[in-house]
LUMTI-430612 format. One line per 10 residues: number of its first residue (from 1); for each residue x, y, z of N, C-alpha, C. Coordinates in steps of 0.001 Angstrom, whole numbers, plus 524288, in hexadecimal, padded with zeros to 5 digits. Layout:
<atoms>
NUM = X Y Z X Y Z X Y Z  ...
</atoms>
This chain:
<atoms>
1 = 6CC6F 505CE DA8CD 6CB28 503A3 DA3C4 6CAEE 4FDB5 DA409  6CE5F 4FB75 DA72B 6CE84 4F5C8 DA7A0 6C956 4F39F DA9A9  6C6CE 4F67F DAD27 6C1DB 4F4B7 DAF5A 6BD2E 4F632 DABFA  6BE23 4F91C DA7D6 6BA02 4FABB DA42F 6B580 4FD6B DA701  6B6D2 500D4 DAAAA 6B2CD 50369 DADCB 6B169 508DB DABDA  6B338 50A35 DA737 6B1D3 50F42 DA4F6 6B631 51333 DA556  6B50F 517E7 DA365 6B8F9 51C02 DA32E 6B705 520DC DA5F9  6BA61 52323 DA900 6B918 527CA DABFA 6B9BE 52CA2 DA889  6B5FF 5302B DA8A1 6B673 53508 DA5A4 6B9D2 538FF DA89C  6BECD 537E1 DA912 6C262 53AF5 DAC4B 6C24F 540BE DAAD5
11 = 6C2AF 541F0 DA5D1 6C2D4 5476C DA42B 6BDF5 54A59 DA5FD  6B965 547F4 DA580 6B487 54A75 DA73C 6B484 54B38 DAD2A  6B667 5475A DAFFE 6B68D 547C3 DB5AD 6BA3A 54C26 DB760  6BEDA 54C63 DB4FB 6C28A 5508C DB64A 6C037 555E2 DB506  6BDB6 5563F DB08A 6BB37 55B27 DAEEE 6B700 55CD3 DB2D5  6B46F 55903 DB52E 6B055 55A1E DB908 6B289 55B2D DBE77  6B7B3 55ADF DBF09 6BA24 55C01 DC40F 6BABE 55759 DC7A5  6B9D2 552A7 DC5A4 6BA62 54DED DC8CE 6C034 54CB3 DC96F  6C1BF 54B2F DCE23 6C723 5498F DCF20 6C7C6 543F5 DCD28  6CA7B 54353 DC8C8 6CB62 53E26 DC689 6D0FA 53C90 DC7D1
21 = 6D19C 537FA DCA17 6D6C2 53613 DCBA9 6D7EE 530ED DC8E9  6DCEB 52FB8 DC887 6DEAF 52AD9 DC627 6E121 5277C DCA6A  6DFE0 5227B DCA4F 6E239 51EC8 DCDF1 6E2AB 51985 DCB52  6E4A5 515C2 DCE17 6E4FE 51074 DCC18 6E3C4 50CB0 DD07A  6E128 5086C DCF14 6DFD0 5049C DD30F 6E225 4FF46 DD1EE  6E62E 4FF25 DCEA6 6E910 4FA5D DCDC9 6E5E7 4F5F6 DCB87  6E6A4 4F168 DCDA9 6E449 4ECBB DCB64 6DE58 4ECAB DCBCB  6DC25 4F02B DCECE 6D678 4F043 DCF52 6D3D2 4F154 DCA1C  6D656 4F43C DC6A7 6D3D2 4F542 DC1A1 6D773 4F5C5 DBCFF  6DC75 4F6ED DBDD2 6DFCC 4F768 DB934 6E539 4F50D DB9C6
31 = 6E644 4F282 DBE06 6EB14 4EF98 DBEDA 6F00B 4F2E1 DBF00  6EF9B 4F7F3 DBFF2 6F445 4FB31 DBFFE 6F3DF 4FF76 DC416  6F856 50184 DC58E 6F8A3 505D0 DC945 6FBE9 50A45 DC6FE  6FBCA 50AE6 DC1E9 6FF04 50EC6 DBF3E 6FBE7 513D4 DBE91  6FCAE 51786 DC22A 6F9D6 51C76 DC1EF 6FB23 51F9D DBD08  6FFD2 51F10 DBB05 70135 521E4 DB63E 6FDE4 51FDB DB1BA  6FD62 51AC0 DB154 6FA17 51877 DAD3F 6F468 51A1E DADF4  6F2A0 51A86 DB2D7 6ED41 51C28 DB3D5 6EC53 521C9 DB21D  6F03D 5252D DB2D7 6EFB4 52A95 DB106 6EF12 52ABB DAB19  6F254 527D0 DA85E 6F203 527B2 DA2A5 6ECB3 525A0 DA0DF
41 = 6EB06 52156 DA32B 6E5F9 51F0E DA1BC 6E190 522EC DA2BC  6E1AE 52579 DA73F 6DD8A 52936 DA88D 6DD66 52DB9 DA4AE  6E1F0 52FCD DA353 6E228 53444 D9FC2 6E068 532C2 D9A44  6E23E 52E5F D9859 6E0E5 52CB8 D9307 6DB26 52B19 D92B5  6D952 52839 D968B 6D3DE 52686 D968F 6D028 52B30 D96F8  6D19A 52F08 D9A1D 6CE59 533B9 D9A9A 6CDD9 5368C D9561  6D212 536A4 D9263 6D1EB 53914 D8D3B 6CE2D 53625 D8999  6CE72 530FA D89C6 6CB0D 52DC9 D8671 6C55A 52E67 D87FA  6C434 52E4E D8D0D 6BED0 52ECA D8EE7 6BC9A 5342A D8D7C  6BFC5 5383E D8E27 6BDFB 53D90 D8D07 6BE2E 53ECF D872F
51 = 6C0C8 53B6D D8433 6C1B0 53C75 D7EA4 6C437 541D1 D7DEB  6C823 542C4 D8157 6CAC3 547D3 D817D 6D07E 546EB D82EC  6D404 54825 D7F51 6D98F 54739 D8044 6DBCA 54AA2 D8493  6D907 54EC0 D8608 6DAFF 5522E D8A30 6D8F8 550BA D8F96  6D570 54CFB D8FE0 6D351 54B55 D94F0 6D79D 548D0 D9835  6D7CE 54A08 D9D1E 6DB7B 547E0 DA0F1 6E113 547D1 D9ED2  6E378 54C5C D9E7C 6E8F6 54C96 D9CEE 6EC79 54A13 DA10F  6F159 54940 D9FBA 6F507 5468D DA332 6F543 5490B DA898  6F57B 54E31 DA8DC 6F5D3 550CE DADF3 6F0FF 54FBD DB144  6EC7F 54F64 DAECD 6E7B2 54E27 DB1AB 6E7DC 5488F DB3AC
61 = 6E9B1 544ED DB070 6EA26 53F78 DB222 6EDDF 53F09 DB6C7  6F23B 541E3 DB693 6F5F1 541D7 DBAF0 6F368 54401 DBFE2  6F06C 54831 DBF5C 6EDB5 54A69 DC3E6 6E9A7 54694 DC602  6E700 543CC DC28E 6E323 53FF4 DC43F 6E5B2 53B90 DC764  6EA8C 53A44 DC610 6ED53 53608 DC8BA 6F005 537D2 DCDBE  6F081 53CE0 DCE78 6F347 53EE2 DD30C 6EF98 54204 DD68C  6EF06 546F4 DD571 6EBE4 54A68 DD8BB 6E631 548A8 DD925  6E3D1 5474B DD4B5 6DE4C 545B9 DD4E3 6DD8F 540B9 DD808  6E158 53D2F DD7C3 6E10F 53870 DDAF5 6E144 539BE DE0BD  6E4C3 53D59 DE229 6E51B 53F0A DE79C 6E005 541A1 DE954
71 = 6DDDE 544D4 DE5D9 6D8ED 54783 DE713 6D47C 5439E DE7C7  6D45C 53F95 DE48F 6D046 53B95 DE505 6D089 538D7 DEA4F  6D52D 53880 DEC81 6D5E6 5360A DF19C 6D565 539EE DF620  6D48A 53EE3 DF4D2 6D43C 542E5 DF8DE 6D988 54434 DFB25  6DDAD 54333 DF82E 6E2FD 543FF DFA22 6E60A 5481A DF70C  6E352 54B60 DF411 6E60D 54F1B DF0B7 6E948 5531C DF3BB  6E849 553C0 DF8CF 6EB7A 5574E DFBEE 6F076 554A8 DFDE8  6F0F2 54F84 DFD0E 6F57C 54C94 DFEE9 6F8C8 54A45 DFA7B  6F637 548A6 DF63D 6F8F0 545FE DF1E8 6F6A2 547DB DECB3  6F8F1 54614 DE87C 6F6BE 54711 DE34B 6F97D 54B42 DE02D
81 = 6FCA0 54E7A DE2BE 6FF9F 5527F DDFFF 70467 553D1 DE34E  7085C 555E6 DE0BF 70D1E 5575F DE38B 70C90 55CF6 DE57E  70BA6 55D6E DEA8B 70B0D 56284 DED03 70D4F 5623F DF284  70F45 566B0 DF45C 7114D 566FD DF9AD 70CF9 5655B DFD6D  70E53 561EC E0116 70A98 56020 E04F7 707D9 55B10 E0388  7085D 5596B DFE9A 705FF 55473 DFD04 709EC 55011 DFDAC  70831 54B57 DFCC1 70B21 546A0 DFDD8 7106A 54634 DFB14  710FB 5482B DF684 715F5 547B1 DF3BE 7167F 54289 DF0EC  71236 540B7 DEE84 7124E 53BF3 DEB64 7137E 53D7A DE5C0  7175A 53AF1 DE357 7188D 53C1D DDDE0 71BA4 537AD DDB73
91 = 71BED 537D9 DD644 71ED8 533F2 DD355 7227F 536AC DCF87  7268A 533DE DCDEC 729F2 53594 DC9A5 72907 531C8 DC52E  72865 533DE DC07A 72730 530B8 DBBE3 72B65 5319B DB7CC  72D4F 52D61 DB58E 73120 52DD2 DB157 72E3A 52E80 DAC32  72EC5 5330F DA9E9 72C61 53431 DA4DF 730A0 534CE DA0C6  72F90 532E6 D9C1F 73336 5338A D97D0 737BD 52FC6 D97CD  737A6 52BE4 D9B3A 73BF2 52822 D9B73 73ABF 52316 D9882  735D7 5227D D96DF 73441 51E03 D93B7 731D8 5201E D8EB6  73235 51D26 D8A98 72FE0 51ED1 D859D 72A06 51FB7 D8635  72783 51CCB D89A8 721D4 51D37 D8A5A 72024 52269 D8CA6
101 = 72387 52511 D8F8B 721EE 52A16 D91C9 725B5 52E85 D906C  7280B 52E20 D8BCE 72B90 53235 D89EB 729EC 533B8 D845D  72AEF 53864 D82B8 72D12 53CC1 D85B7 728E1 53F29 D892D  72A99 5425D D8CC9 7270E 544DD D9075 72669 54A97 D8EEA  721DB 54BDE D8CE2 7209B 55145 D8BA7 71D93 553C9 D901A  71A34 550B9 D9294 716FB 55288 D96E8 7174F 54E53 D9B20  71A0E 54F5C D9F6E 71AD1 54B52 DA372 715BF 548EF DA58B  711C0 54C15 DA672 70CDB 549F1 DA88B 70A46 5466C DA48A  70A14 5481F D9FAE 707C1 544F0 D9B89 70AD5 53FE2 D9AC3  70FFB 54040 D9AC3 71336 53B88 D9A2F 7125A 537C5 D9EB2
111 = 711EC 539E5 DA365 71100 53697 DA7F5 70BC6 533C9 DA783  707A0 536A5 DA664 7026A 5345C DA646 701AA 530A7 DA1AA  70360 53228 D9D09 7022F 52F1B D9856 70660 52B33 D96BA  70B41 52BDF D9874 70F73 52894 D9671 71264 52580 D9A91  710F9 5261A D9F70 713DD 52388 DA3A0 710A7 51F38 DA628  71343 51C65 DA990 710DD 51832 DAC9A 712DB 518A2 DB22B  7106F 515F2 DB5AB 71234 515F0 DBB12 717E4 5145B DBB99  719C5 51110 DB817 71F37 50F50 DB84B 72311 513C1 DB730  72128 51821 DB518 72489 51CA2 DB426 72569 51FDA DB917  7229F 51EA5 DBD42 7237C 5214A DC23A 72884 51F18 DC489
121 = 72C53 5228A DC558 7316A 520BB DC73A 7320E 5216D DCD1C  72F9D 52567 DCF47 7303D 52696 DD4CC 72B09 5287E DD6F8  72A34 527A3 DDC08 72559 52962 DDE80 72661 52AFA DE41E  72365 52EE8 DE5D3 7239D 530CC DEB28 71E18 530DF DED53  71D6F 52F0E DF21C 7186B 52F2F DF4C8 7194A 5321B DF9E3  7163C 5363E DFAB0 716CF 5398E DFF48 71C6D 53B71 DFFEF  71ED7 53C91 DFB81 7242C 53E8E DFB87 72862 53A6B DFC14  726EE 53582 DFCFA 72AC3 5314E DFDA2 72B4D 52E56 DF882  73027 52DA6 DF6C0 73115 52AB2 DF1E9 72FD4 524FC DF2DD  72C40 522EB DEFA9 72AA1 51D79 DF03A 72C2E 51A3A DEB78
131 = 72E00 51CD2 DE754 72FF7 51A09 DE2BD 7349D 51D17 DE092  738D4 51A3E DDF71 73D7E 51C92 DDD27 73F18 5192C DD884  73F5E 51B90 DD3FA 740F5 518C3 DCF38 73DBC 513CA DCE71  7389B 51455 DCF0D 734C7 5101F DCE3F 73512 50BB4 DD24E  7379B 50C9B DD699 737E4 508BB DDACC 7354F 50B02 DDFA6  73190 50836 DE1D9 72F05 509E3 DE6A0 7330C 509BC DEB05  7334F 50DE2 DEE15 73757 50E4B DF220 7354D 50D28 DF79A  7302E 50CC7 DF844 72DF6 50C42 DFD85 72C22 506C6 DFEDA  72C5B 50343 DFB14 72AC1 4FDE0 DFC15 72D68 4FA49 DF81C  72D56 4F549 DF925 72FD1 4F16B DF5C6 72BE6 4EF94 DF1AC
141 = 72C98 4F17B DECDA 728F5 4F01F DE8A3 728BB 4EA3E DE7AC  72D3A 4E7AE DE7B7 72D5A 4E20A DE6B7 72A45 4DF09 DEAD7  72AC9 4E0A2 DEFBF 727DC 4DE1B DF3FA 721FB 4DEE0 DF334  7206D 4E382 DF1B5 71ADC 4E49E DF0CB 718CB 4E153 DEC45  71BD3 4E0FE DE807 71A29 4DDD6 DE38F 719CB 4D814 DE4FB  71D88 4D633 DE815 71D54 4D0BD DE9DA 71854 4CFBD DECF5  71700 4D349 DF083 7123C 4D2AC DF39F 70D67 4D2DF DF023  70D77 4D650 DEC56 708FD 4D6B1 DE8C2 70840 4D197 DE5C9  70C8B 4CF48 DE3FA 70C32 4CA50 DE11C 70A50 4C5E9 DE4A7  70BFB 4C5F5 DE994 70A1E 4C203 DED46 70433 4C278 DEE06
151 = 70243 4C74E DEE69 6FCA6 4C810 DEF0D 6F9AD 4C667 DEA34  6FBE1 4C74B DE5A6 6F95D 4C574 DE0D7 6F8CF 4BF89 DE111  6FCFC 4BCED DE296 6FCD2 4B730 DE2F4 6F8C9 4B561 DE6F9  6F885 4B808 DEB84 6F4B1 4B69D DEF85 6EF20 4B761 DED8F  6EE30 4BBAE DEAED 6E8ED 4BCD0 DE8DB 6E779 4B8DA DE4A7  6EB22 4B79E DE134 6EA1A 4B3B2 DDD28 6E8DE 4AE6A DDF9F  6EB8F 4AD1D DE3E2 6EAAE 4A81E DE688 6E52B 4A7C2 DE8CD  6E2DE 4AC39 DEA0D 6DD84 4AC42 DEC0F 6D988 4AB61 DE7BD  6DB63 4AB8A DE2ED 6D823 4AAB1 DDE4F 6D39B 4AE9A DDE10  6D4BF 4B36E DDF83 6D0D9 4B7A3 DDF41 6D15F 4BA6C DDA11
161 = 6CD15 4BC1A DD7FE 6CD21 4BF2F DD32F 6CE18 4C4DD DD4BD  6D2A7 4C723 DD371 6D3C3 4CC84 DD504 6D05E 4D088 DD235  6CDD0 4CEFB DCE0B 6CA7C 4D27E DCB01 6C53A 4CFD5 DCA0D  6C1FC 4CF54 DCE15 6BD1A 4CC5C DCD7F 6B950 4CEAD DC985  6B9C3 4D393 DC84F 6B62C 4D604 DC48F 6B864 4D630 DBF09  6BCB6 4D3B5 DBE2E 6BF3D 4D3E9 DB90E 6BFD1 4CE66 DB6CA  6BB81 4CBD1 DB5D6 6BBB3 4C682 DB3D6 6BC10 4C656 DADDB  6BB82 4CAD2 DAB65 6BC0B 4CAF9 DA5BA 6C1CF 4CB27 DA45B  6C31F 4C904 D9FFB 6C87C 4C93F D9E2D 6C9B6 4CEC0 D9C63  6CE6D 4D094 D9DA1 6D022 4D5AD D9BB1 6D1A8 4D52A D9606
171 = 6D0BB 4D950 D9337 6D256 4D95C D8DB5 6D690 4DD4C D8CD0
</atoms>
């Protein structure tokens, strides 16, 4: 939406059997990497485009962000769902602990429509815990952030326009 490049008819594509997946590309177009927010946006926008409140329900949005994403990459036999023999990637999400996502009547709906990436408390990749209680366990987050800030300063010093096609003011 930020790039004003139009709206995808997701419901029609799904109905036609097209594998529709959800992803995020960060600062390239929306300045975020929150897959939970992307699921909500995709589900709500699909409803508006289709003019149908039943288009892309929460469970479909979740599948688009998991299994369909794996399928789009040709990796559905390795990742994208919890099954014996697959990678074992999963997250734990705190639902119902904040006023914004409580009460929880339907966990999938609450996750997709009322949560954010910050509600993810724990994560496992290939069966290995990589986040515990919102702290990354496999690398030093502070060190990574420091390096990222140093690169921002270096890039700014080069006086390069990081968004050469976005010379209009945002509203």
